[in-house]
BALO-8644 format. One record per residue (C-alpha): residue in three letters; x, y, z. Coordinates in nm, 2 decimals, padded with zeros to 4 digits, always signed. Layout:
# BALO-8644
Ala:X:Y:Z
...
***
This chain:
# BALO-8644
Unk:+05.70:+10.41:+14.50
Unk:+05.73:+10.02:+14.38
Unk:+05.83:+10.10:+14.04
Unk:+05.89:+09.72:+13.97
Unk:+06.18:+09.71:+13.71
Unk:+06.03:+09.96:+13.52
Unk:+06.25:+10.27:+13.35
Unk:+06.16:+10.52:+13.16
Unk:+06.34:+10.60:+12.91
Unk:+06.30:+10.87:+12.57
Unk:+06.44:+10.96:+12.20
Unk:+06.44:+11.28:+12.10
Unk:+06.46:+11.45:+11.75
Unk:+06.49:+11.81:+11.82
Unk:+06.50:+12.10:+11.51
Unk:+06.83:+12.17:+11.45
Unk:+07.03:+12.47:+11.26
Unk:+07.35:+12.38:+11.09
Unk:+07.65:+12.48:+11.29
Unk:+07.45:+12.70:+11.51
Unk:+07.53:+12.54:+11.87
Unk:+07.29:+12.78:+12.04
Unk:+07.02:+12.73:+11.93
Unk:+07.07:+12.36:+11.90
Unk:+07.12:+12.36:+12.22
Unk:+06.78:+12.57:+12.33
Unk:+06.58:+12.29:+12.12
Unk:+06.71:+12.05:+12.30
Unk:+06.68:+12.23:+12.66
Unk:+06.30:+12.24:+12.56
Unk:+06.25:+11.84:+12.48
Unk:+06.45:+11.81:+12.83
Unk:+06.22:+12.01:+13.00
Unk:+05.92:+11.85:+12.81
Unk:+06.06:+11.49:+12.90
Unk:+06.10:+11.60:+13.27
Unk:+05.71:+11.62:+13.29
Unk:+05.67:+11.28:+13.17
Unk:+05.89:+11.14:+13.45
Unk:+06.13:+11.03:+13.20
Unk:+06.49:+10.95:+13.39
Unk:+06.74:+10.94:+13.04
Unk:+06.69:+11.14:+12.76
Unk:+06.88:+11.07:+12.45
Unk:+06.96:+11.27:+12.15
Unk:+07.07:+11.19:+11.77
Unk:+07.44:+11.19:+11.68
Unk:+07.62:+11.55:+11.71
Unk:+07.27:+11.69:+11.81
Unk:+07.51:+11.99:+11.96
Unk:+07.61:+12.09:+11.65
Unk:+07.42:+11.93:+11.35
Unk:+07.60:+11.66:+11.18
Unk:+07.59:+11.82:+10.85
Unk:+07.88:+12.06:+10.94
Unk:+08.11:+11.92:+10.67
Unk:+08.42:+12.12:+10.65
Unk:+08.30:+12.32:+10.93
Unk:+08.42:+12.06:+11.18
Unk:+08.77:+12.20:+11.11
Unk:+08.68:+12.53:+11.19
Unk:+08.81:+12.60:+11.54
Unk:+08.49:+12.82:+11.60
Unk:+08.30:+12.60:+11.58
Unk:+08.45:+12.35:+11.81
Unk:+08.50:+12.56:+12.06
Unk:+08.11:+12.67:+12.06
Unk:+07.99:+12.35:+12.11
Unk:+08.20:+12.31:+12.42
Unk:+08.09:+12.62:+12.52
Unk:+07.69:+12.60:+12.40
Unk:+07.71:+12.20:+12.63
Unk:+07.85:+12.35:+12.90
Unk:+07.59:+12.64:+12.95
Unk:+07.30:+12.36:+12.87
Unk:+07.49:+12.17:+13.17
Unk:+07.46:+12.47:+13.41
Unk:+07.06:+12.55:+13.33
Unk:+06.97:+12.24:+13.41
Unk:+07.15:+12.13:+13.66
Unk:+06.87:+12.10:+13.92
Unk:+06.65:+11.89:+13.66
Unk:+06.59:+11.52:+13.75
Unk:+06.75:+11.40:+13.43
Unk:+07.03:+11.24:+13.26
Unk:+07.06:+11.33:+12.91
Unk:+07.30:+11.20:+12.62
Unk:+07.41:+11.47:+12.39
Unk:+07.59:+11.44:+12.08
Unk:+07.93:+11.67:+11.99
Unk:+08.27:+11.68:+11.82
Unk:+08.55:+11.65:+12.10
Unk:+08.90:+11.77:+12.08
Unk:+09.16:+11.61:+12.25
Unk:+09.57:+11.56:+12.14
Unk:+09.49:+11.77:+11.88
Unk:+09.25:+11.52:+11.67
Unk:+08.85:+11.56:+11.71
Unk:+08.65:+11.31:+11.77
Unk:+08.24:+11.23:+11.72
Unk:+08.13:+11.15:+12.06
Unk:+07.84:+11.07:+12.29
Unk:+07.84:+11.27:+12.61
Unk:+07.65:+11.19:+12.93
Unk:+07.53:+11.44:+13.11
Unk:+07.37:+11.51:+13.45
Unk:+07.32:+11.73:+13.76
Unk:+07.56:+11.98:+13.55
Unk:+07.83:+11.74:+13.52
Unk:+07.96:+11.52:+13.24
Unk:+07.98:+11.14:+13.35
Unk:+08.14:+11.03:+13.11
Unk:+08.26:+11.11:+12.67
Unk:+08.23:+10.76:+12.45
Unk:+08.39:+10.82:+12.12
Unk:+08.26:+10.65:+11.79
Unk:+08.40:+10.36:+11.77
Unk:+08.33:+10.28:+11.36
Unk:+08.37:+10.59:+11.11
Unk:+08.21:+10.54:+10.78
Unk:+08.39:+10.66:+10.51
Unk:+08.23:+10.52:+10.17
Unk:+07.94:+10.68:+09.97
Unk:+07.79:+10.94:+10.11
Unk:+07.98:+10.96:+10.42
Unk:+08.34:+11.10:+10.46
Unk:+08.38:+11.10:+10.84
Unk:+08.73:+10.97:+10.85
Unk:+08.79:+11.36:+10.66
Unk:+08.70:+11.53:+11.05
Unk:+08.72:+11.28:+11.28
Unk:+08.96:+11.04:+11.42
Unk:+08.88:+10.64:+11.55
Unk:+08.98:+10.65:+11.89
Unk:+09.23:+10.34:+11.92
Unk:+09.28:+10.31:+12.28
Unk:+09.18:+10.02:+12.50
Unk:+09.19:+10.14:+12.82
Unk:+08.97:+10.49:+12.96
Unk:+09.12:+10.77:+12.99
Unk:+09.08:+11.08:+13.21
Unk:+09.04:+11.43:+12.97
Unk:+08.97:+11.79:+13.06
Unk:+08.72:+11.90:+12.86
Unk:+08.39:+12.17:+12.95
Unk:+08.64:+12.28:+13.25
Unk:+08.56:+11.94:+13.38
Unk:+08.81:+11.63:+13.46
Unk:+08.61:+11.32:+13.24
Unk:+08.62:+10.97:+13.16
Unk:+08.69:+10.90:+12.81
Unk:+08.66:+10.59:+12.59
Unk:+08.48:+10.33:+12.44
Unk:+08.46:+10.11:+12.75
Unk:+08.21:+10.26:+12.99
Unk:+07.92:+10.15:+13.19
Unk:+07.70:+10.41:+13.35
Unk:+07.47:+10.31:+13.64
Unk:+07.16:+10.49:+13.77
Unk:+07.03:+10.34:+14.10
Unk:+07.20:+09.99:+13.96
Unk:+07.02:+09.98:+13.63
Unk:+07.35:+09.98:+13.36
Unk:+07.33:+10.16:+13.07
Unk:+07.59:+10.19:+12.79
Unk:+07.61:+10.39:+12.44
Unk:+07.74:+10.35:+12.07
Unk:+07.72:+10.57:+11.75
Unk:+07.52:+10.51:+11.43
Unk:+07.77:+10.32:+11.21
Unk:+07.84:+10.10:+11.53
Unk:+07.57:+09.91:+11.51
Unk:+07.58:+09.80:+11.16
Unk:+07.92:+09.65:+11.24
Unk:+08.04:+09.28:+11.21
Unk:+08.05:+09.30:+11.62
Unk:+07.87:+09.62:+11.76
Unk:+08.03:+09.73:+12.09
Unk:+07.72:+09.74:+12.23
Unk:+07.73:+09.36:+12.23
Unk:+08.00:+09.39:+12.44
Unk:+07.84:+09.64:+12.63
Unk:+07.55:+09.42:+12.73
Unk:+07.80:+09.14:+12.83
Unk:+07.96:+09.38:+13.10
Unk:+07.61:+09.45:+13.24
Unk:+07.45:+09.67:+13.00
Unk:+07.08:+09.64:+13.03
Unk:+07.00:+10.02:+12.84
Unk:+07.17:+10.03:+12.46
Unk:+07.13:+10.42:+12.33
Unk:+07.25:+10.47:+11.99
Unk:+07.30:+10.83:+11.89
Unk:+07.26:+10.84:+11.50
Unk:+07.24:+11.07:+11.21
Unk:+07.13:+10.81:+10.93
Unk:+07.04:+10.96:+10.62
Unk:+06.68:+10.85:+10.47
Unk:+06.68:+10.59:+10.18
Unk:+06.40:+10.41:+10.03
Unk:+06.41:+10.04:+10.17
Unk:+06.65:+10.17:+10.43
Unk:+06.37:+10.20:+10.74
Unk:+06.28:+09.86:+10.74
Unk:+06.65:+09.73:+10.73
Unk:+06.74:+09.95:+11.03
Unk:+06.45:+09.81:+11.20
Unk:+06.53:+09.49:+11.17
Unk:+06.90:+09.57:+11.27
Unk:+06.78:+09.73:+11.58
Unk:+06.52:+09.45:+11.65
Unk:+06.77:+09.17:+11.60
Unk:+07.04:+09.37:+11.83
Unk:+06.81:+09.42:+12.10
Unk:+06.67:+09.11:+12.13
Unk:+07.05:+08.95:+12.04
Unk:+07.18:+09.10:+12.37
Unk:+06.87:+09.10:+12.54
Unk:+06.82:+09.45:+12.61
Unk:+06.66:+09.79:+12.55
Unk:+06.78:+09.98:+12.32
Unk:+06.72:+10.35:+12.20
Unk:+06.77:+10.48:+11.91
Unk:+06.75:+10.87:+11.80
Unk:+06.84:+10.94:+11.43
Unk:+06.88:+11.31:+11.30
Unk:+06.54:+11.49:+11.18
Unk:+06.46:+11.84:+11.00
Unk:+06.70:+12.08:+11.00
Unk:+07.03:+11.89:+10.88
Unk:+07.16:+12.00:+10.58
Unk:+06.98:+11.83:+10.23
Unk:+07.24:+11.97:+10.02
Unk:+07.26:+11.62:+09.92
Unk:+07.13:+11.39:+10.19
Unk:+06.73:+11.41:+10.37
Unk:+06.70:+11.31:+10.73
Unk:+06.39:+11.20:+10.88
Unk:+06.39:+11.20:+11.20
Unk:+06.38:+10.78:+11.30
Unk:+06.36:+10.73:+11.62
Unk:+06.29:+10.40:+11.78
Unk:+06.28:+10.20:+12.13
Unk:+06.31:+09.86:+12.15
Unk:+06.32:+09.57:+12.43
Unk:+06.45:+09.26:+12.39
Unk:+06.31:+09.29:+12.00
Unk:+05.97:+09.43:+12.06
Unk:+05.91:+09.78:+11.93
Unk:+05.76:+09.97:+12.19
Unk:+05.71:+10.32:+12.08
Unk:+05.87:+10.49:+11.72
Unk:+05.86:+10.81:+11.59
Unk:+05.71:+10.94:+11.28
Unk:+05.88:+11.05:+10.99
Unk:+05.90:+11.34:+10.76
Unk:+05.79:+11.59:+11.04
Unk:+05.89:+11.94:+11.07
Unk:+05.87:+11.98:+11.44
Unk:+06.06:+11.85:+11.73
Unk:+05.97:+11.49:+11.87
Unk:+06.00:+11.33:+12.20
Unk:+05.91:+10.92:+12.17
Unk:+05.85:+10.82:+12.55
Unk:+05.86:+10.46:+12.70
Unk:+05.89:+10.24:+13.02
Unk:+06.12:+09.98:+12.96
Unk:+06.12:+09.69:+13.20
Unk:+06.45:+09.59:+13.34
Unk:+06.33:+09.33:+13.57
Unk:+06.21:+09.13:+13.26
Unk:+06.55:+09.19:+13.07
Unk:+06.69:+09.03:+13.43
Unk:+06.48:+08.74:+13.39
Unk:+06.55:+08.63:+12.99
Unk:+06.95:+08.70:+13.10
Unk:+06.91:+08.49:+13.37
Unk:+06.74:+08.20:+13.19
Unk:+06.92:+08.18:+12.89
Unk:+07.24:+07.98:+12.96
Unk:+07.41:+08.09:+12.63
Unk:+07.41:+08.47:+12.74
Unk:+07.74:+08.55:+12.88
Unk:+07.72:+08.81:+13.21
Unk:+08.12:+08.88:+13.13
Unk:+08.34:+09.14:+12.97
Unk:+08.47:+08.96:+12.66
Unk:+08.72:+09.25:+12.57
Unk:+08.85:+09.38:+12.94
Unk:+08.75:+09.52:+13.18
Unk:+08.50:+09.87:+13.17
Unk:+08.49:+10.15:+13.42
Unk:+08.17:+10.18:+13.57
Unk:+08.02:+10.55:+13.67
Unk:+07.73:+10.58:+13.93
Unk:+07.53:+10.88:+13.83
Unk:+07.32:+11.01:+14.15
Unk:+06.99:+11.10:+13.94
Unk:+06.74:+11.21:+14.17
Unk:+06.35:+11.19:+14.10
Unk:+06.08:+11.41:+14.17
Unk:+05.93:+11.11:+14.39
Unk:+05.55:+11.15:+14.23
Unk:+05.39:+10.84:+14.09
Unk:+05.33:+10.83:+13.71
Unk:+05.13:+10.57:+13.53
Unk:+05.29:+10.33:+13.33
Unk:+05.37:+10.47:+12.99
Unk:+05.33:+10.15:+12.75
Unk:+05.06:+09.92:+12.70
Unk:+05.03:+09.57:+12.85
Unk:+04.88:+09.31:+12.59
Unk:+04.59:+09.12:+12.82
Unk:+04.63:+08.82:+12.60
Unk:+04.99:+08.79:+12.55
Unk:+04.95:+08.40:+12.43
Unk:+04.70:+08.50:+12.13
Unk:+04.90:+08.64:+11.80
Unk:+04.91:+09.00:+11.73
Unk:+04.74:+09.15:+11.43
Unk:+04.97:+09.20:+11.18
Unk:+05.08:+08.84:+11.22
Unk:+04.79:+08.64:+11.28
Unk:+04.70:+08.44:+10.97
Unk:+05.07:+08.35:+10.96
Unk:+05.07:+08.27:+11.32
Unk:+04.77:+08.07:+11.32
Unk:+04.91:+07.86:+11.06
Unk:+05.23:+07.81:+11.21
Unk:+05.06:+07.69:+11.54
Unk:+04.83:+07.45:+11.34
Unk:+05.14:+07.29:+11.19
Unk:+05.31:+07.25:+11.50
Unk:+05.07:+07.03:+11.61
Unk:+05.03:+06.84:+11.32
Unk:+05.40:+06.78:+11.30
Unk:+05.40:+06.62:+11.62
Unk:+05.09:+06.41:+11.58
Unk:+05.17:+06.28:+11.25
Unk:+05.51:+06.17:+11.39
Unk:+05.35:+05.98:+11.67
Unk:+05.06:+05.83:+11.42
Unk:+05.38:+05.71:+11.16
Unk:+05.59:+05.59:+11.46
Unk:+05.33:+05.36:+11.64
Unk:+05.19:+05.27:+11.29
Unk:+04.87:+05.29:+11.42
Unk:+04.56:+05.25:+11.19
Unk:+04.35:+05.48:+11.39
Unk:+04.26:+05.82:+11.58
Unk:+04.02:+05.82:+11.87
Unk:+03.93:+06.13:+12.02
Unk:+03.61:+06.22:+12.25
Unk:+03.42:+06.50:+12.10
Unk:+03.22:+06.68:+12.30
Unk:+03.13:+06.99:+12.10
Unk:+03.36:+07.20:+12.32
Unk:+03.66:+07.41:+12.23
Unk:+03.92:+07.17:+12.34
Unk:+03.80:+06.86:+12.13
Unk:+03.73:+07.08:+11.87
Unk:+04.06:+07.22:+11.80
Unk:+04.21:+06.87:+11.86
Unk:+03.95:+06.70:+11.58
Unk:+04.08:+06.98:+11.33
Unk:+04.45:+06.87:+11.42
Unk:+04.34:+06.53:+11.33
Unk:+04.23:+06.61:+11.02
Unk:+04.46:+06.80:+10.90
Unk:+04.72:+06.54:+10.97
Unk:+04.58:+06.26:+10.81
Unk:+04.57:+06.48:+10.49
Unk:+04.92:+06.58:+10.55
Unk:+05.02:+06.20:+10.55
Unk:+04.78:+06.13:+10.32
Unk:+04.53:+05.91:+10.49
Unk:+04.18:+05.87:+10.50
Unk:+03.97:+06.09:+10.70
Unk:+03.77:+05.74:+10.82
Unk:+04.09:+05.65:+11.00
Unk:+04.00:+05.92:+11.26
Unk:+03.70:+05.79:+11.47
Unk:+03.54:+06.03:+11.66
Unk:+03.33:+05.92:+12.00
Unk:+03.04:+06.10:+12.15
Unk:+03.00:+05.96:+12.54
Unk:+02.65:+06.13:+12.64
Unk:+02.64:+06.17:+12.98
Unk:+02.41:+06.31:+13.31
Unk:+02.54:+06.68:+13.20
Unk:+02.55:+06.66:+12.86
Unk:+02.35:+06.97:+12.68
Unk:+02.14:+06.93:+12.33
Unk:+02.36:+07.23:+12.22
Unk:+02.70:+07.06:+12.26
Unk:+02.58:+06.72:+12.12
Unk:+02.45:+06.88:+11.82
Unk:+02.76:+07.05:+11.78
Unk:+02.97:+06.76:+11.79
Unk:+02.74:+06.53:+11.52
Unk:+02.72:+06.80:+11.32
Unk:+03.13:+06.87:+11.35
Unk:+03.17:+06.50:+11.30
Unk:+02.98:+06.47:+11.00
Unk:+03.09:+06.75:+10.81
Unk:+03.45:+06.64:+10.85
Unk:+03.35:+06.32:+10.71
Unk:+03.52:+06.11:+10.96
Unk:+03.40:+05.78:+11.11
Unk:+03.18:+05.83:+11.45
Unk:+03.07:+05.60:+11.69
Unk:+02.84:+05.68:+12.00
Unk:+02.86:+05.52:+12.37
Unk:+02.60:+05.64:+12.62
Unk:+02.82:+05.61:+12.97
Unk:+02.50:+05.67:+13.20
Unk:+02.43:+05.25:+13.24
Unk:+02.81:+05.21:+13.31
Unk:+02.83:+05.52:+13.55
Unk:+02.51:+05.35:+13.72
Unk:+02.71:+05.06:+13.78
Unk:+03.04:+05.19:+13.90
Unk:+02.82:+05.38:+14.14
Unk:+02.68:+05.04:+14.30
Unk:+03.00:+04.90:+14.31
Unk:+03.16:+05.19:+14.49
Unk:+02.86:+05.25:+14.71
Unk:+02.84:+05.57:+14.58
Unk:+02.47:+05.81:+14.61
Unk:+02.40:+05.88:+14.24
Unk:+02.19:+06.19:+14.41
Unk:+02.57:+06.28:+14.58
Unk:+02.68:+06.54:+14.30
Unk:+03.03:+06.55:+14.44
Unk:+03.37:+06.49:+14.28
Unk:+03.33:+06.16:+14.27
Unk:+03.02:+06.21:+14.07
Unk:+03.19:+06.40:+13.82
Unk:+03.52:+06.20:+13.82
Unk:+03.34:+05.88:+13.76
Unk:+03.24:+06.04:+13.41
Unk:+03.55:+06.10:+13.30
Unk:+03.71:+05.83:+13.39
Unk:+03.46:+05.61:+13.22
Unk:+03.49:+05.81:+12.91
Unk:+03.88:+05.78:+12.93
Unk:+03.82:+05.40:+13.00
Unk:+03.65:+05.35:+12.64
Unk:+03.85:+05.55:+12.42
Unk:+04.16:+05.34:+12.57
Unk:+04.00:+05.02:+12.52
Unk:+03.81:+05.11:+12.19
Unk:+04.23:+05.19:+12.08
Unk:+04.35:+04.86:+12.16
Unk:+04.06:+04.71:+11.98
Unk:+04.12:+04.95:+11.63
Unk:+04.49:+04.95:+11.66
Unk:+04.49:+05.30:+11.72
Unk:+04.59:+05.59:+11.99
Unk:+04.42:+05.84:+12.19
Unk:+04.43:+06.19:+12.11
Unk:+04.44:+06.40:+12.41
Unk:+04.23:+06.72:+12.41
Unk:+04.37:+06.94:+12.70
Unk:+04.50:+07.22:+12.76
Unk:+04.75:+07.44:+12.86
Unk:+04.52:+07.66:+13.10
Unk:+04.37:+07.33:+13.21
Unk:+04.70:+07.17:+13.30
Unk:+04.81:+07.46:+13.46
Unk:+04.53:+07.47:+13.70
Unk:+04.48:+07.13:+13.73
Unk:+04.17:+07.15:+13.56
Unk:+04.09:+06.78:+13.46
Unk:+04.04:+06.45:+13.61
Unk:+04.36:+06.27:+13.65
Unk:+04.36:+05.93:+13.50
Unk:+04.07:+06.05:+13.30
Unk:+04.07:+06.38:+13.03
Unk:+04.43:+06.41:+13.20
Unk:+04.56:+06.12:+13.04
Unk:+04.59:+06.01:+12.63
Unk:+04.82:+05.88:+12.40
Unk:+04.94:+06.20:+12.29
Unk:+04.79:+06.55:+12.39
Unk:+04.77:+06.78:+12.08
Unk:+04.66:+07.07:+12.26
Unk:+04.91:+07.03:+12.55
Unk:+05.13:+07.34:+12.44
Unk:+04.77:+07.58:+12.38
Unk:+04.60:+07.82:+12.62
Unk:+04.23:+07.83:+12.62
Unk:+04.23:+08.22:+12.51
Unk:+04.51:+08.07:+12.16
Unk:+04.22:+07.77:+12.16
Unk:+03.91:+08.03:+12.09
Unk:+04.14:+08.20:+11.84
Unk:+04.23:+07.92:+11.66
Unk:+03.89:+07.74:+11.64
Unk:+03.74:+08.06:+11.49
Unk:+04.06:+08.11:+11.25
Unk:+04.01:+07.76:+11.12
Unk:+03.58:+07.79:+11.09
Unk:+03.71:+08.08:+10.82
Unk:+03.88:+07.80:+10.60
Unk:+03.61:+07.52:+10.61
Unk:+03.33:+07.48:+10.41
Unk:+02.99:+07.65:+10.54
Unk:+02.84:+07.36:+10.76
Unk:+03.15:+07.36:+10.93
Unk:+03.19:+07.69:+10.99
Unk:+02.88:+07.78:+11.13
Unk:+02.91:+07.49:+11.36
Unk:+03.26:+07.61:+11.46
Unk:+03.16:+07.94:+11.53
Unk:+02.89:+07.85:+11.75
Unk:+03.16:+07.58:+11.93
Unk:+03.33:+07.91:+11.97
Unk:+03.02:+08.10:+12.13
Unk:+02.96:+07.83:+12.35
Unk:+03.07:+07.89:+12.74
Unk:+03.34:+07.65:+12.90
Unk:+03.15:+07.38:+13.05
Unk:+03.26:+07.01:+13.17
Unk:+02.90:+06.93:+13.13
Unk:+02.92:+06.66:+13.44
Unk:+02.61:+06.78:+13.67
Unk:+02.28:+06.70:+13.54
Unk:+02.14:+06.94:+13.34
Unk:+01.82:+07.18:+13.42
Unk:+01.45:+07.14:+13.30
Unk:+01.53:+07.38:+13.08
Unk:+01.81:+07.13:+12.97
Unk:+02.09:+07.41:+13.04
Unk:+02.40:+07.29:+13.25
Unk:+02.43:+07.49:+13.60
Unk:+02.84:+07.44:+13.56
Unk:+02.99:+07.71:+13.38
Unk:+03.40:+07.64:+13.43
Unk:+03.47:+08.02:+13.42
Unk:+03.20:+08.06:+13.73
Unk:+03.42:+07.84:+13.92
Unk:+03.76:+07.88:+13.85
Unk:+03.78:+08.26:+13.74
Unk:+03.78:+08.36:+13.33
Unk:+04.08:+08.22:+13.16
Unk:+04.18:+08.53:+13.01
Unk:+04.29:+08.64:+13.38
Unk:+04.47:+08.29:+13.44
Unk:+04.59:+08.27:+13.12
Unk:+04.79:+08.65:+13.19
Unk:+04.86:+08.50:+13.53
Unk:+05.04:+08.18:+13.39
Unk:+05.22:+08.35:+13.11
Unk:+05.41:+08.62:+13.35
Unk:+05.46:+08.40:+13.62
Unk:+05.64:+08.10:+13.37
Unk:+05.76:+08.34:+13.08
Unk:+05.93:+08.61:+13.31
Unk:+05.91:+08.46:+13.65
Unk:+05.78:+08.79:+13.79
Unk:+05.63:+08.83:+14.16
Unk:+05.21:+08.79:+14.23
Unk:+05.26:+09.16:+14.33
Unk:+05.46:+09.26:+13.99
Unk:+05.16:+09.05:+13.75
Unk:+04.91:+09.20:+14.00
Unk:+05.05:+09.55:+13.90
Unk:+05.01:+09.45:+13.51
Unk:+04.70:+09.33:+13.54
Unk:+04.57:+09.63:+13.66
Unk:+04.68:+09.81:+13.37
Unk:+04.59:+09.54:+13.10
Unk:+04.26:+09.47:+13.27
Unk:+04.18:+09.87:+13.32
Unk:+03.78:+09.91:+13.39
Unk:+03.71:+09.52:+13.33
Unk:+03.80:+09.36:+13.66
Unk:+03.84:+09.59:+13.95
Unk:+04.14:+09.51:+14.23
Unk:+03.92:+09.31:+14.45
Unk:+03.84:+09.03:+14.14
Unk:+04.22:+09.04:+14.04
Unk:+04.34:+08.94:+14.37
Unk:+04.06:+08.73:+14.40
Unk:+04.14:+08.50:+14.07
Unk:+04.47:+08.56:+14.13
Unk:+04.48:+08.34:+14.49
Unk:+04.30:+08.08:+14.30
Unk:+04.58:+08.07:+14.03
Unk:+04.84:+08.03:+14.26
Unk:+04.69:+07.81:+14.48
Unk:+04.56:+07.55:+14.19
Unk:+04.89:+07.58:+13.99
Unk:+05.05:+07.47:+14.30
Unk:+04.87:+07.18:+14.43
Unk:+04.79:+07.04:+14.12
Unk:+05.10:+06.98:+14.00
Unk:+05.11:+06.63:+14.04
Unk:+04.91:+06.61:+13.74
Unk:+05.14:+06.77:+13.54
Unk:+05.42:+06.54:+13.67
Unk:+05.27:+06.25:+13.48
Unk:+05.13:+06.41:+13.18
Unk:+05.15:+06.24:+12.82
Unk:+05.36:+06.38:+12.53
Unk:+05.26:+06.67:+12.34
Unk:+05.43:+06.88:+12.11
Unk:+05.58:+07.25:+12.27
Unk:+05.36:+07.53:+12.06
Unk:+05.50:+07.86:+12.25
Unk:+05.73:+08.00:+12.46
Unk:+05.54:+07.88:+12.81
Unk:+05.49:+07.50:+12.82
Unk:+05.41:+07.28:+13.18
Unk:+05.60:+06.93:+13.04
Unk:+05.78:+06.83:+13.32
Unk:+06.08:+06.66:+13.00
Unk:+06.09:+07.06:+12.90
Unk:+06.01:+07.38:+13.04
Unk:+05.85:+07.30:+13.35
Unk:+06.03:+07.12:+13.65
Unk:+05.87:+07.16:+13.98
Unk:+05.82:+06.92:+14.29
Unk:+05.51:+06.82:+14.32
Unk:+05.49:+06.91:+14.68
Unk:+05.66:+07.24:+14.66
Unk:+05.48:+07.49:+14.92
Unk:+05.30:+07.83:+14.78
Unk:+05.32:+07.96:+15.08
Unk:+05.56:+08.28:+14.96
Unk:+05.31:+08.32:+14.63
Unk:+04.99:+08.34:+14.91
Unk:+05.14:+08.51:+15.18
Unk:+05.23:+08.78:+14.88
Unk:+04.85:+08.79:+14.77
Unk:+04.76:+08.83:+15.10
Unk:+04.94:+09.11:+15.16
Unk:+04.80:+09.32:+14.83
Unk:+04.44:+09.16:+14.93
Unk:+04.48:+09.41:+15.29
Unk:+04.62:+09.69:+15.11
Unk:+04.31:+09.68:+14.86
Unk:+04.08:+09.65:+15.19
Unk:+04.27:+09.91:+15.41
Unk:+04.25:+10.16:+15.12
Unk:+03.89:+10.20:+15.10
***
């Protein structure tokens, strides 16, 4: 079964009894059993999980060290047939010195032992009282648990070509954590066995630290810290566990729980590889000498499992917790871009075609905020309504009301007569409502705006958005053109949210109009209205839902995913909303239009980049205008055939 680069990992917080190794390994075994049921491939336990972290001077008792070795060996024997790799923490003695170690175990064998690099010996920590820092640079082989095992910090483990490495607690707090070197050596998965105690304000700091480290290393980071059962003589351990992926939190434990916990998530290693390929500052070579790579032959039960992570159906829309700040920031980026262009050109006027639709509304709001930012008068904004054959009463009224409530200069120029004359000039039948009929109107509107800009010493502000650029849903040398496109980096799904957010910052009159614009279905309004004054031309009926196209756009451009993986993600994101046939139908439209319409993007006007996906030919997206879509279309056809034959 194709897993599309997803790898299932877990962080476990077992119940503990200090210095009772048999009890502790039994708790670990129970969590491993549950993890196996959930299809976990690698599970990570906390630091010194076999003995407990808070044994103190008991670590210097030979009986405890021997029992830790015996208990772990028994756990290996009892789980030797299990399809899971586990990472345990235990004290390891070598040459009369004790080391705080992480042990990678699978198939009844210890694949490698990694000693802790940085031992805290300040405040409440006294690790150097019991443990030694391993100073050897090379990996050596030692005898432990009746096995000859690689021992050292430069160990890289490989499971089905997916590489992972380890560090222990304090290591990640250091100036240059070992995980930084591990990721440079090729590790995509990083595991941290921790026993960090709880203090007020410490949790958000750890979360920030782990998030930043996973982002800096462009890796998945699994963190498991000691919980209930550790000694509370002087400190409290609450069971913090996190799974991060390139800075994003995928799963976390509950704190202050008295029962054992298991958090599970699928990390996307293909996504991480994509990030590393694209980021030329990521160094993919060991910075501190060679690593020893150890292959772990992990077997799985082969059963298809549902994806254990959420897939956001609207990846461009800010998440709830940061919604307000993100919307403000997006507007600020647009305003800053337009302000620079306005001041640089010494323009006296901002010309904008106002249709009563979403895109022109957002562009108009950006114009208003820009003029306010530079201390200008709103009257220097000239909004032009240009009713044509398909203009509806609803959009026209909204355009007029909005311009009046915003207090800008307003002009109205009906384009019907000019278009009819043009039909005569080119001998086109006005009853033939074809692409020529539509594009004549779009180009006439742009000609009016450009000529008014000359006349009024102004610049034309473009209204087209990122989604329209991706699909080529724009008239070449019509609405495709402008002197500065403020919405060029904003996809349609985000445009709607930005206008709705802006409505809450406006006066009641403007707010009512803006909310009605948000609720108006998207249409170019280029075909004649019906007897009821309604347009017969709904954009999403023709090219498909924008929420799907924005989803396809994000994962195709941001991570370079294949159509099959984008389809797989879409199935999860839009479950119970679109069936498989509909997903593939609109995916075919997306890729076909995306490739065939590149020529419009190759000469698109200047405009500000807003998010991580952009289509400027001068920046993020440099694609030949005549590139073939054959490979992408072939894969979609294969997927469609599989859907058809499944019924």
